[in-house]
N, C-alpha and C positions, 0 to 999 in steps of 0.2 A: 523416579521419579519424572512423569511425562512432560515433555517440554515441547515449545511454540516457537518458531523462530519468527519474529517480525522485522521491517526494515526500520520501523521509527523506537522501539525498544529493545530492539537483539533477542536474544535467545530468553524466554522467560519461562519458570518454571511452573506449573502447568497442574498443580495441587487444587486450584480453584478455578478448574475452568470445565465446560461442557462442550463435549464435540458435537457439532449440529449438522444435521444433512439436510439440504435445501433440493429437493428433487428438481425444480426447475431453473435453480441458481437464484440471482438476483436481477431484476431490471437492469440492463446496462452490463451486468457480471453474468451472464447466462453459463459460461463455462466456470463459475466458481460454485461448485456444488458442497462443499464441505467448509464448514469454518469451526473455530472455537470460541467461545465465548468465554472471554478471561477477563477477570477479577484482577486488578492491579492495585499495589497499595498504593494510598495517596489519590487515587483518582474517583474513589467511591463517592457518589452511587453510581458514576458512571462504568460500563463494560466495555470491553473491546469487543468489536466483531473481527475476528482476524480471519482471512483465508488461509486454508492448510493446503491449497495449490501454489499461491501467488504471495508471496511475502510484503510485497507493495500495496496490497489490497487490505485495507482494515478501515473498521468504521467503528467510530465513537457512539454508544447508544446510552439511552436511561431507561428505566422503565417509565412508560408513557403516562401513569397516573403522576408521576414527580413532575411532568410538564402541563397535565391538565387533570385536574381529580373530576373532571363532568365527563372523561371522555368516553366514546363510543365505538366501539370498533364495528365497522361495517366491512364483511368478506363475502366474496361470491361464492356461491355453492361449491366451486372448483377448489379455492382455496381452502374451505371446511373441508373438503374430503382428503384433500392432502395430509392435513396435522390431524384428521380424526376426529373433526368438531362435529359431531352429527346434529346435537341441540344445542340451543343456546344458553340453558342452564348449566351445562358442562364447564362452560369458562369460567365460572365462579367458585368452583369447586379447587382452585389451586393447583390443576392440572396444567394449566397454560402461564407462560409468561408472554407479556407484551411489552416491544421495545419500541422506543424511535431514535431513528438515525439523525445526528447531529452534523452540520456542516456551518462554515464560516463563509459568511455571505458579503459583498459590499464594501466598500473602500475601508472601512472600519473593520472589517473582520467580525463583524455582529454575528453570534451565536444564533443560530435557529434549528428548530426541530421538525423533520418530517412527519408531521400528523397525518396527512394524507396517504401515506402508506408504511404504517407500522409492520415491523416484524412479529410475526405470532410464533411461537415455542411450542411443540408439544413437551411437557418435562418427563412424560412418560416414555415417549418413543425417540426424543431429540429430534425429530423432524419438523422444519420449519419453511416457512413461507412470508415473503415479505407482500403482506396483504392489502393492495392498492385497490382504493374506494373508487367506485363509479359515479360517485357525486363529488360535489366540491363544498361540502359541509366543513372540511377542516384544510388548511394550507400545508404546503409543502414546505414552506419557509415560516414558522410559527415563531414569533420572538419568543426566546427562552428567559423564562421566569420562574424556576422550582419552586415546587409546593414541594417540600421535603417530607412530608408527612405522609405522602402518599408514594408507596414502593413496592406495589404489585399490580398485576394486570387489570384491564377493565372490563366493562361489560361488551358485550356482542349483541350487535344488531344484523339482522338479516339483509344482505343486500346482493339484488341480482342483476347482474350487467345482461344488457341484450345487446 
């Protein structure tokens, strides 16, 4: 059984994980190009996005629609090319997973979700990108209020950065 080493959870069995390739890395973590998306008992619906290069780089994520049921993804043409998303209608076919990265902010460690830059995963190729929006429609510190009935990815909205 494959395993992945994490700083915070030790060695995890990876029978429920997906190895992802981020060709450009993540913003701020450009050298981190390979991650495991790990489902850990007791954390569902959260998933760990664990770097396979650096054990100390791990992000907690949630499906975007668990955070905002009306969410619409905005991707640049380059991000769409990287994950192989040519037409907006392709996104709704279940070929893609969209996740938000969670963080703790402020003096009370309030949990927020980064809706400004979701992670988009092509589930057929396991290629992923953190799709940073060109606009400010969503916040990178959206207060977390789970909408548990929505656990799939959202709609794609074409966005071009100039």
